[in-house]
C-alpha positions, -999 to +999 in steps of 0.1 A: +637+168-457+600+171-451+577+179-428+557+150-410+519+165-404+496+141-383+462+151-376+440+139-348+403+132-350+379+151-326+353+131-307+320+125-324+302+141-293+327+174-290+317+182-331+281+172-327+256+198-326+217+199-321+189+218-341+183+236-306+222+248-303+220+259-342+189+280-331+205+299-307+219+332-310+257+339-311+271+365-293+296+382-307+320+383-271+320+352-246+298+361-220+319+366-187+318+340-159+299+350-132+314+366-101+340+384-123+343+419-116+342+448-150+375+461-158+366+491-146+359+474-108+394+459-117+407+493-129+395+513-093+407+482-070+440+481-087+444+523-082+433+518-047+458+492-038+486+510-058+481+546-038+476+528-007+512+504-012+531+539-028+518+560-001+529+537+027+563+529+010+570+566+003+566+572+040+586+542+051+611+536+029+613+573+017+637+588+043+660+559+035+660+565-004+663+602-005+694+608-015+694+583-044+691+596-080+653+595-087+660+567-115+672+541-085+647+553-058+619+549-089+637+513-090+638+508-053+601+517-040+581+500-070+605+468-067+586+470-032+553+484-042+547+465-075+546+427-061+528+437-027+502+453-053+500+419-073+504+390-051+485+408-017+465+436-020+448+434-052+440+394-045+425+406-011+408+432-022+391+411-047+380+387-018+369+411+002+345+423-028+331+388-032+324+385+010+304+419+007+287+408-026+280+374-008+268+391+023+241+414-001+230+384-013 
């Protein structure tokens, strides 16, 4: 049984380069799009979100899971904290950061 291989022709415009393109220096890494925070800023915002969420969840849920075994207690707490951080806190912190940066300019 043989494999059927097909090729797709590239459009001429996509592969054509001009002399100006060839004279441009190439960087090793693609430029980061404007507005995206650095990895350090994302780490800081994530830490702020995780610290805040863990503190609140420990205060609110902690008394109810006090007698649970440690692994079950960790499972319950992280089951609340991780979705809150990923879907709510970090995106909102990024929006706040963007608003502050827009206001500065």
